[in-house]
MISE-227200 format. One line per 10 residues: number of its first residue (from 1); their letters; for each residue y, x, z of N, C-alpha, C, CB. Coordinates in Angstrom, 3 decimals, always signed. Each point is the difference from the previous one (the first is absolute). Glycine has a CB too. Layout:
REM residues N
NUM) a) Y:X:Z:Y:X:Z:Y:X:Z:Y:X:Z; ...
END
This chain:
REM residues 209
1) mntikhlewr) -1.271:+1.057:-0.221:+1.130:-1.078:-0.026:+1.415:+0.795:+0.032:-1.548:-1.879:+1.348; +2.171:+2.141:-2.254:+1.062:+0.900:-0.126:+1.149:-0.738:+0.941:-0.728:+0.983:-2.580; +1.124:-2.015:+3.031:+1.004:-0.284:+0.696:-0.063:+0.518:+1.605:+0.191:-1.924:-1.784; -1.731:+2.358:+1.868:-0.119:+0.614:+1.266:+0.690:+1.569:+0.204:-2.215:-1.545:+0.048; +1.722:+2.290:-1.271:+0.735:+1.379:-0.499:+1.270:-0.157:+0.378:-1.280:+0.494:-1.955; +1.755:-1.134:+1.152:+1.631:-0.549:-0.442:+0.879:-0.351:+1.734:-1.074:-1.646:-2.973; +0.378:+1.251:+3.647:+0.378:-0.304:+1.493:-0.300:+1.325:+0.832:-0.624:-2.658:-0.195; -0.201:+3.494:-0.055:-0.369:+1.084:+0.509:+1.134:+1.366:-0.512:-2.686:-1.263:+0.067; +3.361:+0.794:-0.831:+0.898:+1.106:-0.815:+1.239:-0.451:+0.711:-1.155:+0.362:-2.593; +1.805:-1.527:+2.819:+1.512:-0.716:+0.045:-0.128:+0.527:+1.804:+0.289:-2.811:-2.343
11) yatkkfgkqk) +1.218:+2.854:+2.516:+0.351:+0.326:+1.515:+1.708:-0.398:-0.418:-2.161:+2.392:+1.100; +2.256:-2.318:+0.325:+1.620:-0.611:+0.022:+0.783:+1.066:-0.324:-0.185:-1.672:+1.797; +0.805:+1.873:-2.689:+0.575:+1.133:-0.634:+1.233:+0.159:+0.562:-1.143:-0.246:-1.987; +1.334:+1.670:+2.464:+1.178:+0.162:+1.097:+0.781:+0.711:-0.953:-1.079:+0.151:+2.506; +1.081:+0.677:-3.387:+1.171:+0.710:-0.762:-0.434:-0.244:-1.867:+0.452:+2.245:+2.456; +0.151:-2.839:-3.182:-0.259:-0.534:-1.645:+0.918:+1.463:-0.526:+0.004:-3.517:-0.059; -0.628:+3.954:-1.125:+0.198:+0.865:-0.818:+1.465:-0.820:-1.232:-3.156:+1.199:+0.601; +3.188:-0.705:-1.276:+1.005:-0.561:-1.226:-0.078:-0.991:-1.121:+0.350:+1.921:+0.423; -2.054:-1.833:-0.556:-0.342:-0.596:-1.261:+0.340:-1.513:+0.567:-2.027:+1.855:-1.170; +2.036:-2.725:-0.398:+0.542:-1.412:+0.218:-1.628:-0.555:-0.124:+2.988:-0.115:-1.201
21) vaaedlnkil) -3.183:-1.303:+1.634:-1.031:-0.796:-0.570:+0.393:-0.057:-1.238:-0.637:-1.238:+1.801; -0.136:+0.950:-2.408:+0.420:-0.280:-1.612:-0.235:-1.728:+0.105:-1.040:+2.698:-1.539; +1.847:-3.558:+0.835:+0.521:-1.315:-0.188:-1.522:-1.036:-0.128:+2.626:+1.056:-1.391; -3.290:-0.245:+0.612:-1.311:-0.508:-0.421:-0.808:-0.257:+1.076:+0.118:+1.128:-1.939; -0.020:-0.390:+3.273:-1.034:+0.327:+0.934:+0.609:-0.864:+1.001:-0.864:+2.451:-0.607; +2.013:-2.395:+0.631:+0.855:-0.731:+0.911:-0.453:-1.327:+0.060:+1.863:+1.359:-0.429; -1.670:-1.756:-1.193:-0.058:-1.617:-0.248:-1.523:-0.475:+0.543:+1.732:+0.052:-2.397; -2.951:+1.101:+1.769:-1.040:-0.338:+1.019:-0.534:-0.413:+1.412:+0.199:+0.982:-1.452; +0.612:+0.027:+2.228:+0.246:-0.393:+1.089:+0.580:-1.374:+0.503:+0.003:+2.190:-0.221; +0.894:-2.850:-0.403:+0.789:-1.002:+0.316:-0.773:-1.349:-0.652:+2.269:+1.667:+0.112
31) eavnlsassa) -3.070:-1.356:-1.084:-1.126:-1.125:-0.803:-0.776:+0.218:+1.062:-0.038:+0.086:-2.745; -0.165:+0.769:+3.551:-1.067:+0.379:+1.185:-0.019:-1.394:+0.947:+0.594:+2.939:+0.087; +1.087:-2.673:+0.535:+0.654:-0.708:+1.212:+0.127:-1.445:-0.678:+1.476:+2.172:+1.233; -1.548:-2.318:-2.002:+0.731:-1.773:-0.504:-1.745:-0.920:-0.061:+2.897:+0.949:-2.388; -4.074:+0.182:+2.270:-1.113:-0.496:-0.190:-0.609:-0.653:+1.312:-0.145:+1.643:-1.881; +1.196:-0.585:+2.897:-0.572:+0.168:+1.394:-0.633:-1.421:+0.445:+1.847:+1.919:+0.641; -2.727:-2.120:+0.428:+0.050:-1.184:+1.062:+0.836:-0.434:+0.365:-1.241:+0.502:+0.606; +1.237:-1.461:-0.474:+1.700:-1.182:+0.489:-0.531:-1.196:+0.234:+1.963:+0.788:-1.634; -1.845:-0.851:+2.901:-0.004:-1.653:+0.512:+0.022:-1.032:-0.801:+1.044:+0.656:+1.550; -1.796:-1.522:-1.997:+0.389:-0.938:-0.788:+0.102:+0.164:-1.370:+0.889:-0.522:+1.756
41) glqpyrvivv) -0.469:+1.708:-1.926:+0.791:+0.505:-1.440:+0.852:+0.270:-0.089:-0.662:-0.802:-0.807; +1.663:+0.170:+2.006:+1.765:-0.249:-0.226:+0.825:+1.306:+0.123:-0.114:-2.389:+1.144; -0.880:+2.972:-0.538:+1.280:+1.816:-0.430:+1.070:-0.191:+0.733:-0.195:+0.513:-2.648; +0.410:-0.484:+3.740:+1.321:-0.475:+0.800:+0.723:+1.418:+0.075:-1.045:-2.176:+1.631; +0.954:+2.770:-2.340:+0.560:+1.350:+0.410:+0.247:+0.480:-1.821:-1.610:+0.680:+3.001; +2.869:+0.426:-2.968:+0.180:+0.777:-1.071:+0.199:+1.577:+0.462:+0.988:-2.161:-1.244; -1.190:+2.824:-0.352:-0.103:+1.320:+0.238:+1.121:+1.001:-0.481:-2.295:-0.666:-0.046; +3.445:+1.087:+0.228:+1.001:+0.911:-0.355:-0.456:+1.148:-0.309:+1.344:-0.976:+1.186; -0.910:+1.699:-2.416:-0.590:+1.235:-0.283:+1.416:+1.094:-0.038:-2.364:-1.231:-1.496; +2.494:+2.135:+2.040:+1.305:+0.422:+0.483:+0.023:+1.262:-0.940:+0.119:-0.982:+2.677
51) eneqlreqlg) +0.358:+1.084:-3.865:-0.071:+1.390:-0.741:+0.607:+0.640:-0.055:-0.745:-0.461:-0.853; +2.360:+0.126:+1.393:+1.364:+1.015:+0.187:-0.386:+0.948:+0.862:+1.776:-1.610:-0.238; -1.548:+2.544:-0.148:+0.015:+1.179:+0.769:+1.057:-0.406:+1.239:-0.586:+1.757:-2.202; +2.167:-1.596:+2.044:+0.774:-0.228:+0.596:-0.322:-1.139:+1.188:+1.173:+0.978:-2.047; -1.690:-1.985:+1.770:-0.356:-1.014:+0.964:-0.838:+0.505:+0.268:+0.647:-1.771:-0.465; -1.947:+2.226:+0.216:-0.862:+0.288:+0.885:+0.411:+0.726:+1.386:-1.264:-0.046:-2.065; +1.862:+1.339:+1.691:+1.057:+0.826:+0.729:+1.107:-1.232:+1.046:-0.077:+2.194:-2.490; +0.123:-2.999:+2.203:+0.482:-0.868:+0.588:-0.433:-0.272:+1.359:+0.347:-0.605:-2.057; -1.765:-0.351:+0.905:-0.878:-0.656:+1.152:-0.347:+0.952:+1.356:-1.121:-1.377:-2.054; +0.864:+2.664:+1.799:-0.387:+1.192:+0.601:+0.554:+0.489:+0.837:-0.661:+0.306:-1.443
61) egsfnvqiaq) +1.962:-0.345:+1.377:+1.223:+0.458:+1.178:-0.443:-0.102:+0.937:+1.696:-0.554:-0.728; -1.904:+1.462:+1.916:-0.029:+0.008:+1.309:-1.667:-0.557:+0.548:+2.979:-0.401:-0.085; -4.038:+0.174:-0.865:-1.397:-0.137:+0.152:-0.722:+1.258:+0.256:+0.188:-1.871:-1.389; -0.987:+1.335:+1.939:-1.336:+1.429:+0.076:-0.745:-0.115:-1.033:-0.466:+0.151:+2.346; +0.635:-0.726:-2.970:-0.992:-0.420:-1.061:+0.872:+0.476:-1.102:-1.342:-2.149:+1.033; +1.094:+3.730:-1.670:+0.894:+0.476:-0.962:-0.966:-0.503:-1.521:+1.292:+2.379:+1.804; -2.522:-3.119:-1.565:-0.479:-0.674:-0.967:+0.662:-0.581:-0.775:-1.315:-0.077:+1.067; +2.038:-0.818:-0.412:+0.982:-0.997:-0.671:+0.681:+0.522:-0.955:+0.268:-1.089:+1.784; +0.349:+2.335:-1.484:+1.339:+0.634:-1.075:-0.696:+0.834:-1.181:+1.918:+0.433:+2.115; -3.322:+0.150:-1.612:-0.585:+0.734:-0.544:-0.897:-0.651:-1.004:+0.414:+1.361:+1.842
71) sshllvfaay) -0.905:-2.328:-1.887:-0.939:-0.343:-1.010:+0.179:-0.380:-1.020:-0.829:-0.274:+1.242; +0.060:+0.031:-2.554:+0.310:-0.497:-1.473:+0.667:-1.125:+0.073:-1.838:+0.864:-0.959; +1.130:-1.907:+1.769:+0.287:-1.589:-0.043:-0.411:-0.375:+1.250:-0.371:-0.525:-2.395; +1.667:-0.300:+2.862:-0.272:-0.490:+1.571:-0.378:-1.662:-0.393:+2.063:+1.873:+1.654; -3.231:-1.903:-1.289:-0.154:-1.902:+0.144:+0.178:-0.797:+1.389:-1.834:+0.287:-1.790; +2.612:-1.283:+1.635:+0.550:-0.331:+1.119:-0.767:-1.590:-0.165:+2.562:+1.813:+0.231; -3.405:-2.199:+0.938:-0.433:-0.978:+0.042:+0.650:-1.001:+0.758:-1.655:+1.193:-0.521; +2.113:-2.660:+0.041:+1.236:-0.896:+1.007:-0.726:-1.120:-0.032:+2.495:+0.812:-0.565; -2.268:-1.578:+1.636:-0.419:-1.440:-0.093:+0.760:-0.844:+0.267:-1.680:+0.505:+0.378; +1.153:-1.517:-0.863:+1.163:-1.438:+0.377:+0.440:-0.419:+1.208:-0.937:-0.895:-1.563
81) ekvteqqidd) +1.821:+0.928:+1.864:+0.526:-0.579:+1.496:-0.689:-1.222:+0.121:+2.385:+0.916:+0.057; -2.575:-1.811:-1.069:-0.173:-1.170:+0.130:-0.983:-0.715:-1.167:+2.266:+0.245:+1.274; -2.926:-0.893:-1.380:-1.027:-0.853:-1.367:+0.838:-0.866:-0.205:-2.463:+0.059:+0.474; +2.907:-0.678:-1.701:+0.218:-1.577:+0.234:-0.619:-0.517:-1.103:+2.162:-0.043:+1.198; -2.124:-1.302:-0.996:-0.460:-0.923:-1.040:+0.408:+0.250:-1.276:-0.051:-1.498:+1.528; +1.151:+2.357:-2.280:+0.143:+0.342:-1.114:-1.061:+0.948:-0.620:+2.208:-0.525:+0.613; -2.313:+1.624:+0.278:-1.072:+1.187:-0.280:-1.321:-0.566:-0.335:+1.103:+1.554:+1.625; -1.761:-2.789:-0.656:-1.084:-0.478:-0.270:+0.020:-0.862:-1.272:-0.428:+0.249:+2.357; +1.736:-1.020:-2.688:-0.180:-0.507:-1.355:+0.300:+0.707:-1.097:+0.317:-1.729:+0.935; +0.427:+2.943:-0.795:-0.319:+1.013:-0.849:-1.085:+0.669:-0.435:+1.564:+0.000:+0.704
91) ymariarerg) -2.666:-0.203:+0.263:-1.366:+0.803:+0.081:-0.848:-0.906:-0.653:+0.268:+1.293:+2.170; -0.003:-2.451:-1.861:-0.829:-1.190:-0.644:+0.092:-0.047:-1.492:+0.404:-1.359:+2.020; +0.767:+1.721:-2.600:+0.466:-0.305:-1.306:-0.718:+1.160:-0.685:+2.376:-1.228:+0.501; -2.320:+2.466:+0.171:-0.720:+1.482:-0.669:-1.679:-0.742:-0.254:+1.670:+2.533:+1.774; -2.305:-3.055:-0.405:-1.065:-0.235:-0.316:-0.156:-1.089:-1.110:-0.413:+0.884:+2.186; +0.867:-1.754:-2.109:-0.094:-0.940:-1.342:+0.127:+0.611:-1.155:+0.861:-1.638:+1.054; +0.196:+2.618:-1.309:-0.005:+0.780:-0.866:-0.831:+0.856:-0.824:+1.334:-0.459:+1.153; -1.944:+1.175:+0.033:-0.765:+1.021:-0.648:-1.569:-0.284:+0.281:+2.043:+1.734:+0.258; -2.508:-2.847:+0.375:-1.448:-0.911:-0.133:+0.174:-1.197:-1.016:-0.644:+0.456:+2.592; +1.636:-0.623:-3.166:-0.250:-1.322:-0.630:-0.120:-1.355:+0.276:-0.667:+1.420:-0.679
101) vpvealadfk) +1.287:-1.555:+1.902:-0.135:-1.031:+0.896:+1.029:-0.765:+0.321:-1.455:+1.157:+0.693; +1.723:-2.714:-0.749:+1.120:-0.343:+0.084:+0.550:-0.061:+1.584:-0.526:-1.108:-2.322; +1.648:+1.010:+2.633:+0.281:+0.310:+1.412:-0.334:-0.964:+0.783:+1.609:+1.259:-0.502; -1.450:-2.440:+0.016:-0.633:-0.779:+0.649:-1.547:-0.229:+0.821:+1.739:-0.372:-1.515; -2.509:+1.211:+0.974:-1.456:+0.204:+0.488:-0.113:+1.052:+1.162:-0.813:-0.551:-2.392; +2.188:+1.352:+2.645:+0.155:+0.533:+1.068:+0.690:-0.025:+1.540:-0.480:+0.631:-1.983; +0.519:-2.200:+2.174:+0.682:-0.751:+0.863:-0.871:-0.083:+1.134:+1.275:-1.188:-1.671; -2.098:+1.349:+1.653:-0.849:+0.352:+1.433:+0.532:+1.412:+0.456:-2.388:-1.305:-0.695; +2.425:+2.199:-0.116:-0.304:+1.765:+0.100:+1.691:+0.061:+0.663:-2.101:+1.126:-2.715; +3.215:-1.741:+2.329:+1.118:-0.007:+0.237:-0.119:-0.176:+1.296:+0.837:-0.594:-1.978
111) aalvggilsr) -1.359:-1.210:+2.264:+0.142:-0.327:+1.162:-0.608:+0.442:+1.065:+0.515:-1.368:-1.060; -1.916:+2.120:+0.913:-0.168:+1.244:+0.743:+1.267:+0.793:+0.299:-2.175:+0.062:-1.035; +2.517:+1.065:+0.240:+0.575:+0.590:+0.061:+1.516:+0.071:+1.106:-1.632:-0.091:-2.166; +1.997:-1.441:+1.783:+1.200:-0.309:+0.860:-0.085:-0.510:+1.065:+0.875:-0.176:-1.524; -2.089:-0.338:+1.994:+0.087:-0.431:+1.101:-0.723:+0.969:+0.866:+0.323:-2.246:-0.841; -1.075:+3.467:+0.419:-0.593:+0.905:+0.552:+1.342:+1.279:+0.171:-2.727:-0.965:-1.098; +3.585:+1.128:+0.268:+0.996:+0.905:-0.006:+1.287:-0.363:+0.623:-1.089:+0.707:-1.853; +1.507:-1.670:+1.274:+0.982:-0.473:+0.348:+0.681:-0.766:+1.265:-0.685:+0.325:-2.002; -0.835:-0.492:+2.518:+0.270:-0.824:+1.308:+0.110:+1.132:+1.530:-1.613:-2.367:-1.385; +1.544:+3.681:+0.707:-0.184:+0.829:+0.541:+1.690:+0.758:+0.536:-2.688:-0.107:-1.417
121) peednfnwaa) +3.112:+0.617:+2.683:+1.076:+0.549:+0.332:+0.551:+1.649:-1.064:-0.897:-1.454:+2.685; +1.989:+1.574:-3.448:+0.214:+0.564:-0.915:-0.210:+1.500:+0.495:+1.407:-1.940:-1.027; -1.364:+2.276:+2.103:-0.248:+1.296:+0.612:-1.457:+0.340:-0.271:+1.779:-0.346:+1.816; -2.896:-0.650:-1.451:-1.461:+0.031:-0.210:-0.411:+0.323:-1.597:-0.186:-1.790:+2.074; +1.284:+0.832:-3.174:-0.188:+0.341:-1.020:+0.499:+1.402:-0.697:-0.182:-2.339:+0.242; +1.019:+2.731:+0.311:+0.565:+1.685:-0.037:-1.332:+0.892:+0.237:+2.624:-0.466:+1.216; -3.167:+0.172:-0.097:-1.235:+0.883:+0.649:-1.144:+0.041:-0.900:+0.583:-0.643:+2.315; -0.816:-0.404:-2.924:-1.165:-0.345:-0.727:+0.566:+0.961:-1.327:-0.861:-2.817:+1.093; +1.846:+2.350:-1.808:+0.341:+0.732:-1.001:+0.212:+1.708:-0.219:+0.770:-2.295:+0.018; -0.669:+2.901:+1.213:+0.158:+0.887:+0.469:-1.561:+0.885:-0.120:+2.191:-1.274:+1.339
131) rqayialgta) -2.962:-0.035:-0.647:-1.228:+0.805:-0.480:-0.914:-0.164:-1.299:+0.054:+0.035:+2.275; +0.271:-1.033:-2.753:-0.264:+0.071:-1.830:+0.579:+1.013:-0.627:+0.013:-2.233:-0.252; +0.963:+3.007:+0.569:+0.783:+1.309:-0.623:-0.672:+0.945:+0.337:+2.081:-0.621:+0.071; -2.936:+0.704:+1.184:-0.436:+0.975:+0.634:-1.790:+0.528:-0.860:+1.827:-1.139:+2.568; -2.327:-0.441:-2.476:-0.795:+0.250:-1.297:+0.142:+0.458:-1.408:-0.528:-1.323:+1.200; +1.465:+0.912:-1.236:+0.409:+1.032:-1.742:+0.260:+1.040:+0.396:+1.125:-1.374:-1.508; -0.125:+1.890:+2.299:-0.114:+1.619:+0.418:-1.449:+0.529:-0.097:+1.948:-0.255:+1.719; -2.946:+0.065:-0.940:-1.004:+0.191:-0.115:-0.809:+0.529:-1.471:+0.548:-1.513:+1.982; -0.424:+0.379:-2.786:-0.015:-0.342:-1.582:+0.467:+1.291:-0.345:+0.529:-2.617:-0.285; +0.630:+3.157:+0.052:+0.910:+0.584:-0.093:-0.682:+1.593:+0.018:+1.660:-2.094:+0.995
141) lvaaaelkid) -1.684:+2.109:+0.525:-0.866:+1.288:+0.251:-1.123:+0.447:-0.779:+0.587:-0.514:+1.960; -1.580:-0.526:-2.322:-1.368:+0.368:-0.212:+0.723:+0.046:-1.914:-2.297:-1.477:+2.638; +2.942:+0.611:-3.115:+0.016:+0.389:-1.302:+0.819:+1.386:-0.558:-0.328:-2.530:-0.055; +1.365:+3.166:+0.864:+0.487:+1.302:+0.468:-0.728:+0.823:-0.405:+0.866:-0.611:+1.675; -2.019:+1.028:-0.722:-0.811:+0.571:+0.552:-1.176:+0.169:-1.377:+0.839:-0.965:+2.746; -1.239:-0.172:-3.168:-0.768:+0.251:-1.260:+0.650:+0.659:-1.195:-1.128:-1.885:+0.735; +2.811:+1.547:-0.618:+0.217:+1.012:-1.320:+0.718:+1.102:+0.546:+0.186:-1.745:-1.874; -0.777:+2.295:+2.866:+0.304:+1.319:+0.790:+1.743:+0.281:-0.096:-2.717:+1.136:-0.691; +3.182:-2.226:+1.129:+1.686:+0.028:+0.531:-0.230:+0.068:+1.721:+1.319:-1.850:-2.280; -0.797:+2.386:+2.765:+0.459:+0.479:+1.328:+0.956:-1.496:+0.613:+0.116:+3.152:-0.857
151) stpmegfdat) -0.552:-3.440:+2.075:+0.691:-1.216:+0.725:+0.190:+0.363:+0.935:-0.717:-1.545:-0.748; +1.949:+1.121:+1.509:-0.019:-0.063:+1.527:+0.777:-1.671:+0.055:+0.277:+3.230:+0.828; -0.811:-3.963:+0.526:+0.281:-1.319:+0.513:+0.931:+0.731:+1.053:-2.303:-1.771:-0.495; +3.310:+0.072:+0.616:+0.725:+0.845:+1.041:+0.647:-1.609:+0.949:+0.857:+2.949:-1.869; -0.855:-2.638:+2.595:+0.754:-1.238:+1.126:+0.964:+0.328:+0.480:-1.618:-0.786:+0.740; +1.957:+2.459:-0.498:+1.080:+0.750:+0.853:+1.310:+0.002:-0.955:-1.823:+1.676:+1.386; +2.098:-2.783:-1.575:+1.616:+0.146:-1.016:+1.076:-1.116:+0.820:-1.332:+0.391:-2.983; +2.497:-0.405:+2.211:+1.247:-1.024:+0.282:-0.099:-1.118:-0.427:+1.298:+1.435:-0.053; -1.836:-2.366:+0.205:-0.460:-1.133:-0.771:+1.238:-0.771:-0.104:-2.448:-0.039:+0.746; +3.362:+0.051:+0.198:+1.136:-0.609:+0.022:+0.881:+0.385:-1.077:-0.335:-0.215:+2.239
161) kfdallqlre) +0.618:+1.893:-2.740:+0.814:+0.726:-0.788:-1.115:-0.436:-0.999:+1.558:+2.069:+1.356; -2.786:-1.878:-1.870:-0.910:-0.344:-0.745:+0.897:-1.260:-0.863:-2.273:+0.898:+1.755; +2.074:-1.990:-0.850:+0.547:-1.255:-0.287:+1.042:-0.040:-0.637:-0.836:-0.622:+1.567; +1.767:+0.913:-1.041:+1.610:+0.454:-0.607:+0.216:+0.436:-1.396:+0.368:+0.819:+2.159; -1.079:+0.352:-2.223:+0.336:+0.930:-0.899:-0.834:-0.584:-1.389:+0.415:+2.136:+1.967; -1.693:-2.995:-1.817:-0.544:-0.419:-1.035:+0.456:-1.306:+0.143:-1.834:+1.545:-0.282; +3.068:-2.452:+0.902:-0.003:-0.992:+0.248:-1.232:-1.301:-0.482:+2.365:+1.262:+0.173; -3.225:-0.517:+0.774:-1.085:-1.011:+0.262:+0.226:-1.414:+0.658:-1.137:+2.055:+0.163; +2.228:-2.184:+0.932:+0.083:-1.541:+0.199:+0.803:-1.024:-0.400:-0.712:+0.814:+1.401; +1.283:+0.004:-2.350:+0.747:-0.821:-1.062:-1.348:-0.919:-0.656:+2.246:+2.070:-0.637
171) qglrsvvila) -3.642:-0.961:+0.524:-0.679:-1.015:-0.751:-1.291:-0.428:+0.632:+1.041:+0.899:-1.994; -0.589:-1.346:+3.330:-0.706:-0.428:+0.913:-1.453:+0.719:+0.646:+1.293:-1.858:-1.136; -1.001:+2.961:+0.922:-0.934:+1.350:+0.482:+0.248:+0.997:+0.945:-0.450:-0.185:-1.919; -0.697:+0.505:+2.549:+0.248:+1.001:+1.427:-1.142:+0.981:-0.217:+0.959:-1.861:+1.951; -0.395:+3.124:-2.022:-0.858:+1.119:-0.599:-1.438:+0.292:+1.458:+2.780:+1.415:-1.795; -3.568:-1.179:+1.284:-1.240:+0.146:+1.205:-0.407:+1.249:-0.148:-0.967:-2.233:+0.044; +0.437:+2.723:-1.255:-0.842:+1.413:-0.384:+0.193:+0.600:-0.822:-1.318:-0.568:+0.594; +1.790:+1.600:-0.493:+0.094:+1.293:-1.680:-0.960:+0.371:-0.039:+1.866:+1.104:-0.149; -2.064:-0.507:-1.360:-0.676:+0.918:-0.223:+0.440:+0.923:-1.012:-1.484:-1.356:+0.833; +1.337:+2.759:-0.391:+0.484:+1.529:-0.507:-1.125:+0.042:-1.375:+0.794:+1.525:+2.845
181) lgyrdaendh) -0.618:-1.364:-4.225:-0.899:+0.737:-0.891:+0.719:+0.898:-0.368:-1.310:-1.531:-0.718; +0.331:+2.700:+0.001:+0.408:+1.227:-0.322:-1.205:+0.744:-0.033:+2.203:-0.217:+0.907; -1.987:+1.839:-1.161:-0.926:+0.468:-0.168:+0.177:+1.076:+1.337:-0.328:-0.689:-2.783; -0.911:+0.995:+3.410:+0.181:+1.284:+1.350:+0.279:+1.066:-0.362:-1.435:-0.656:+1.228; +2.112:+1.232:-0.606:+0.646:+1.386:+0.033:-0.946:+1.151:+1.144:+2.726:-1.434:-0.546; -3.762:+1.611:-0.694:-1.213:+0.362:+1.117:+0.237:+1.148:+0.689:-1.655:-0.922:-1.287; +2.212:+2.104:+0.377:+0.420:+1.201:+0.843:+0.856:+0.242:+1.594:-0.083:+0.339:-2.517; +1.124:-1.844:+2.449:+0.637:-0.316:+0.725:-0.105:-0.995:+1.488:+0.670:+0.758:-2.270; -1.669:-1.189:+1.969:-0.939:-1.481:+0.598:-1.139:+0.723:+0.632:+0.424:-2.008:-2.013; -0.640:+2.165:+2.933:-1.405:+0.925:+0.893:-0.848:-1.345:+0.037:+1.230:+2.187:+2.009
191) faqlkkvrld) -0.677:-3.266:-1.747:-0.868:-1.360:-0.208:-0.900:-0.030:-0.954:+1.646:-1.100:+0.655; -1.281:+1.621:-2.062:-0.656:-0.139:-1.057:-0.958:+0.613:+0.114:+1.472:-0.391:-1.088; -2.119:+1.469:+1.835:-1.165:+0.616:+0.018:-0.759:-0.133:+1.068:+0.892:+1.272:-1.272; -0.431:-1.997:+2.481:-0.879:-0.824:+0.947:-0.824:-0.627:-0.512:+1.363:-0.218:+1.253; -2.454:-0.162:-0.537:-0.869:-0.847:-0.253:-0.312:-1.307:+1.033:-0.716:+2.102:-1.228; +0.906:-3.160:+0.423:+0.035:-1.557:+0.175:-0.827:-0.261:+1.075:+0.346:-0.588:-2.312; +0.281:+0.225:+3.588:-0.854:-0.256:+1.602:+0.212:-2.011:-0.172:+1.091:+3.065:+2.208; -2.613:-3.408:-2.133:-0.168:-1.388:+0.177:-1.007:+0.319:+0.519:+1.002:-1.334:-1.546; -1.080:-0.057:+2.802:-1.418:-0.451:+0.346:-0.963:+0.172:-0.517:+0.779:-1.143:+0.598; -2.321:+1.546:+0.037:-1.201:-0.344:-0.888:-0.006:-1.329:-0.123:-1.336:+1.771:+0.614
201) laefvtfvn) +0.459:-2.343:-1.639:+0.128:-1.526:-0.124:-1.052:-0.717:+0.943:+0.804:+0.242:-2.512; -1.538:+0.746:+3.161:-0.853:-0.828:+1.217:+0.985:-0.401:+0.870:-2.138:+1.279:+0.026; +3.097:-0.536:+0.279:+0.664:-0.139:+1.340:+1.355:-1.103:-0.489:-0.809:+2.868:+1.197; +1.146:-2.842:-2.128:+1.205:-0.786:-0.785:-0.394:-1.671:-0.512:+0.762:+2.667:-1.010; -2.165:-2.908:+0.684:-0.378:-0.865:-0.411:-1.085:-0.821:+1.129:+0.691:+1.283:-2.339; -0.603:-2.673:+2.424:-1.112:-0.459:+0.871:-0.722:-1.010:-1.100:+1.288:+0.216:+2.650; -2.354:-0.242:-2.752:-0.783:-0.972:-0.235:-0.175:-1.295:+0.604:-0.694:+1.743:-0.572; +0.537:-3.144:+0.118:-0.462:-1.078:+1.022:-1.044:-0.353:-0.981:+2.172:-0.955:+1.531; -3.357:+0.644:-1.321:-1.123:-0.503:-0.423:-0.555:-1.382:+0.179:-0.176:+2.097:+0.225
END
C-alpha cells in the first residue's frame, strides 16, 4: 500500500526551501480536499489559497510558525460562522443539477437538514463546520504526501489577524486551521532526517469482537 510509504515519508516540515509547488500539483491537492468526506455533503467551510508572498509574510509576522511565510502556498481552512437555509437551498439545487432529479424530490432531505442543523445554536454549528474542515485537512495531508509535497498543519496562528487580512468575516467565515505547502529544506531542517515515532498498532488500536 503506497499510502503507508507516503505517510512514513511525511512529517511536519519545520523549514521550507525556495522551490514552488506547481499549479498542477496544487490543483490535485485542492481537488482531493473538495472530494473529502463531509457530513451530509454540505461542505460548511471554504479553503483560501494564499500565494502572495508579502501577504504570507504579513500573516506570519510575530508567529513562531515561520512556515507561514516560508511556504510555497498557504491553505487557510475557514468554517462558516453559521449555516443558513440559503446554503441548504443552494446545496439542494446543486444535487438536483448534478444528479438530474427535480429539486422537489429532495424535500425530505432538505427538511432533515433544516431540522437537524438550523435547530442548533449557531456556535454549535460553527464548531461542527470546523470539524468538517479538519477532516478536509487530513485529506490534504495525504494528498500532498502522495505527491511528495511537504506540509505543515498549524493551529498556532493569530486567527483574528487572518480573518481581518483575508476579509473572512465579511464572507461569514472564520479561520480554524492552516496548512503550509512546499518542499523541505533538508540541509537546515534536522527533523527531515529523523525517524517518525508512533505507537505500535497493538497499543494504539483496540479491537472489540
